[in-house]
N, C-alpha and C positions, 0 to 999 in steps of 0.2 A: 504494499500500500504506499501511497505517496504521501509524504509529510505535508501538512498545510503550512506554508511559510508565514508566521506571523509573530508579533512579539509575545513573549512569556511572562516577563516580569517588570514590575514597576519599581522605581527606586526613588527615594525622598531625599531632598537635599536642603540643607540650611547653610547659607553662607556665613562666613566669619562675621562676627557682629549681629547675627541673627536674621540676615535676609534669606528668604526662601528663594532657591535657583531653580531646579529642573526636576521633572518627573520624566523618566524614561517611559515613553509610550502612552503618555496621557496629559492631562492638564492639571496642575495644581494651582489653585488659587487660594489668597487668604486675604483677611482684612488687616487694615493696619493699625487699629487702636483697640483698646480693651473694652470700654463700655460706654454706650453700645457700639457694635462694629458697624461702620458705614457700608452700605451696599455697593457692589460693583455696578454701575449702571451704564458705562460705556458711553456717557454722553459727550465727553470731551476728547476721549481717545481710547485705544484698545487697552489701557490700563495695564501695561506690561506684558499682555500676550503676544507671543511671536511665533513664527513658523519653526517647527522643530524636524519633522520628517513627513515629507509628501503631503503637505496639506497646506491650503491657503486660508488665511484670516482676513476678515474685513468687517469694518463697522457698516451696517446697514441702517437706513432711516425708516422712520414710520411709513406705512403701519406695521412693519416687521419689528415691533418693540412691544415689551410687555408693559413698560412704563416710560415716560419720556419720549424722546424722538429716535434713539438708537438702541441696538443690540449688537452682539458680537456674533457674526456667522462663521461657522467652521465647515470648510469644504474640502474633505478627504479626496486625495487624488489616487488612491489605492486601497486595498482593503486593510493594509497595514499603516497606521497613521497616528500621528500625535502632534500635540501643541505644547508649548511651554509659556510660563510667564517668567520673563527674564529676571527681573529684580523687584518683586512686590515687597511690601511691608509683612513682616511675620505677625500674625494674631496671637497675641499672649493670652494664656488661660491660667486659672487657679485650680488645682486638684480638689476635687470634691464640689466644684461648682458645676451648675447645670446649665446646658446651652442648647439653643434651637438653631440647627442648620437648615438652610434653605436654598433652592436655586430654581429658577424658571427655565424650561427648555421647551423647544418644539421644532417639528421637523420644517424644512424649507423645501427641499427636492429630494426625490429618491426615497430609499429605505435606509435607516441609520438606527443602530441600537446603541444607546449610551447608558453607562452606569456611573452611579455616584457613591463615594465613600468619603471617610475623613480619616487622616492619620495623627494620632496623638505622639508628640515628640517631646522628649525630655531635655533637660539642661546640656547633656553630652552629645546632643545632636542625633540621637539615635531614636527610632521610632520605638514606642513602647507597645502600641497595638494599633489595629486598624478596625474601625467599625463600618458596616455598610449602612448607607442612607436609604438608597433605592436603586431599583434597575428599571429601565425602560427597554423592553426587547424590541420595540418598534416604534419610534415616535411618531405622533401624529401632528397635524398642522394646527392644533390647538394649544395654546400656551397652558402648561401644567407645572405646578410647583411640587417638587419632591423635597420632602422636609422629614426631620427626625429630632427628638431631643435626647440628649446624651450627657451623661456625666463625665467629667474630665478624671481620669484614672489617677492614682497616686504617682507622683514624679512627672506629671505632665506639666510643660511649661509653654507649649504652643501647639496649634492644631492647624492642619491645612486640608483643603477639599482635594479630591482626586476625581477626575472625569475620565473615562475611557470608553471606547467603543469599537464597533465594527460596522462595515457597509460603506457603500460609496456615495450616499445621498447626504447633502449638505444640511446642517442643523444650526438652530440659533440659541444662544444663553442670554439672560438678562437678570438682574437683580439677585445677585449672589450674596448671601448674608449669613452672619454668625451673631447670635445675640444671647447674651446670658439671661436667664430666666429668674422669677423669684425664688424657685425651688434651689437652694443651695446647701441643703444639710445632708444630703446623700454622701456617705462616706465610703470610697472605693476600697477594695480589699487590701490588706497589707501585702506589700511585695518585698521581694529580696532585692538585693543590690543591682541586679540586672533588670529590674522592671518586671519580673515574672510572678504571678500570685504564688503565695506560699502553699496553697492548696492547690490541687489539680483543678483547673477552671472547668465550669460548666459550659458547653458550646452548644450551639444550634447550627443546622445547616442553613445557609442563606444563599441568595443569589447576589453574587458581586461581580466587580469588573472581571472580563477576561483579559488581564494584563496582557499586554503586548508581549515581549519575549522574556528570557530569563532575566530577565531581565528581569522591582521595586521593589522594594526592600526597604529594609532600613540599611544604609551602607555601614559596613565595617570600616574601621580605620583603614586608610590607603596605605598599602604596603609599597616598600621600595626594593630595589634590587639588592640592598645590604641587609635586608631582614631574613633571618633564619629562624624558621618555626619548627621547633623540635616535635617529631611525630609521637603522640601518646601511644601507649599499647592498645592493641585492638580490643574490642569489647568482645567478652568470651561468651556472653548469653545475649539473647534478644532482650529488648527494652520491655520490661513487666512493671515497672513502677515509675511511669513518665512523670517528668517536671513539666511537661507542656502537652496539651491535648487540644485539638481544634477539629471542626469540620466546617469551619468558615472557609470560603472560597478563596480568599486572598490573605489569610491570616499567617503569621510566621512568629519565630521566635530567636533572638540573638543569644548566642553562647559561644564563649572563647574566641571572639572575633570572627565567627562565622554565622550565618542566617539560616535556619531551617524553615522552609516555606512550603505551605500547602497551596501550591499554585495552580488553580484551576483556570488557566489564562484563556481557554477557548472552550469552556464548558456551556456557555450560553447558547440556547437553541439545540442542545442534546440532552439526553436523559442520563445525566452524571451525578453520582455522589461520591464523596471522598472524605476520609477522616485521617488525621496524622496524630501520631503520639511520639514524643522524644524524650529519651532519658539525657541525651547530649548531643552535639552536632555530630558526632561520629557512631552514634546508636539511636536510631529512630526507624519507624515503620510507617507504612501508608496502606490503607485499605481502600481500593477503588472499585467502583461499579459502573461500567460503561458498555456500550455495543456499538457495532458497526452497521447497523440495520438498514441505513441509507446507502451504504456502500461507497462513501466518499474518502475513506481512509484517513480522516482528519484527526490530528493529534488533539485531544481534548484537555489533557492536564500535563504539567511537568513538575511534580512535586520534587523538591531538591534542597540540598545545602550548598551554600556558595559564600565565596569571599570576594569582596570588592576591593579593586586597585584604584578605581575611579575616586578622586577627591571631589566629594559632592559640595564642598565649599567654595571651591576655585574652578571646578570643571577640568582640572588638570588630570592626566594620566602618565604613568611612568613609561618611558619608551620600551618597547619589546627587547630591542638589542641592549639595554641597561642590565639585563638579567643574564648571569652567567649560567644559572640553573634554575629550573622549575620542574620539581617532581611532586608526584601526589601518590598516596596510598589509597586503596579502596577495597571494600569487601561488600558484596550485595547478592542476595538470593531472590529468585523471582519466581512466580507460580507456573509459567509455561502454560498459559490459557490465553485466549484472545489475541490481541495484537499490540506489540509495545517493543521498546528498545531502552535498556540501561545505558546511560550516556554521561559523559562530560560535555558540557556546552561552555565554549569560551568566546567571549566577546571582545573584539579588537575595535580601537578608534571609536569609543563610545559604548553607552550601555542603554539600549542596544546600539551597535555601530555599525560599519559597512562591511564587517567580515564577522559571520557566525561560524566558529570552527567545532564541530561535533566529533568526539572519539567515542565511539560505541564500545561497550564492553560485553553487553549481552544483548540478544536480539530474538524475538520470537514472531516470526511471519511479518516482519517488517522490513521495508526497503527505503533507503534515503532518497530524498528528493535529487533532482540532476541526473547526471549520467556517470558511469564509471569511467574515470580519466586515468587511473593507474592501478597496477596489480602488483602482488609480490613484494610489497614495501616492508622493511624490517625496522621495527622500533621495539624497543624494551623486550627483546627476545620473542616476539611475536610477529607474524605476518599478516599484512593490512592491505585491503583494497581502499582506494580514494574515490569518493564521489564529489562531484561539482555541479553547481548550477551555472547557467550562463552569466559571465561576469565575475564569477567566483565569490558571489555574495554569501553562499552557503557551501560549506565544505565539510564532508564526513568521512572519517576513518572508520572502516568496518574489519574487525579481526576475523582471520580464517576460522577460528574456533571461539565459542564464547568463553568469557573469563568471568569467574565469580569473585575473584580477589587478586590483587596484585600490586606492584608499585609501577608506575609510568612516568617516562621521562617527557613530560609535556613540551619542554623547550625544544626537543629534538623534532617532534611533530611540526611545531611552529617554524622552526628553522628551515625544515625541508619545504614548506609552503612559500617562505620568503625566497630561498634560493631557486625556486622554480618559477618565480614570477606571479603566483597566485595570491600572494599577501604583499603589500607595499612594504619596503624595508624600513620606512620611518613609522611603521605602525606603533600604536600604544596599546597597553594591556588594560582592560576595563573591568573584567569580571571573570571568574572561574567557578562553574557549577558542576554539581555531580547529582544526577537524580534518575527518574524514569519518565520517558514520554510515553503516556497511556492513549492508544487508540480504542482499544476494546478489552474487556474482560469477559466477553460473551454474555453480558448482562447480568453476570453473577459476582459477588464480592470476591475479590482476590487481594492477597496481601503481599507486598514487597518489603523485604528486610534489609536495612542499610546497618551494617556492624563494624565499619571501620571508614575513616576518611581523615586525610590530613593533607596540607600543601606546604611544601618547603621550598624556599627560594633564598 
């Protein structure tokens, strides 16, 4: 089955001094002051919104406005699109305070699905949690407000909106607001220093953004070529007493400089459920239920653990050439039902960027996108085939035999692509992920176990 090319993961970024910068694959907006928050009305300008990936933004006049004379039109040019707000003001919040979040949207042309969520951020610039506000599977041409009241969790100092979507149709937004409510007495659960509830959280399955690639996250601190991470010992058992449990479609957990992500980036429009349980970044499992009844072979989810090298405050990334080594250890077992592949996903020149490099370790009835362009390549003691799409935007290494554990020299794979002209020599490293791309589990629950992971550079 052919993999559907689309973004998988969103990332949240706060600039030095508190300015919100970029979301990979979606739109982050925030208000600029504490109480009450002014609405983004787009009456005088685009209020920091700018093109990010294959999309056109423009202010349009009444009657295409919810209030006033202007709204902001988002016009995707492909099914994989995003916009960003370059330098907005960060909206400050107080832990335990209740806020009402709202945004008005409507379709302009064609068919577009847009999802809305908010991310709570701590003083350390890391995302504490994400809450879904609403999902609009297919916008209509009637202005509709999506809203929800939420309480800021312990440790939260700011909050941002997140809009993501699919489809070619253009859509409009207007009057985006965050407002504190009189109800301020709710006390969030106590948390550990990592911002994770001290008891296993109760979760519900919700419909949330199909994040564009491996992309959204809470970014881990950017690494440099001089940083060496000692690999901890592999987990000897599966995770039976998890510190983090979720069935939310874009939820995740920061641990040890990594981020474990229940990434249902393309589940909207399909019959998909997925839950994730993590004891640590190197010991977690995910149980998914999905089918391929319509035969399109689309990847629905990519639950993964990943490390960010992209500096979300400055937008800078280390040059790939600055790393002398990048190695990674992994261990994963899969159920051998349905259609899936267990794989590394590496983003270069942005997150997502202009190069997505996949290194498959296990594969059940799945075929990469593009065409086979090389065979018999030798890396880390294994023979690999290489697949590539036109323009080399997507590149996938597939082993001759499945691998359930091992250590891979990731830099050797990347150096090969550079030396053969498939990756620019001045490329930068944005993100390294390891997880499973789920197409189908034959409509029945199937569990994937991850019992080791580390990156050393």
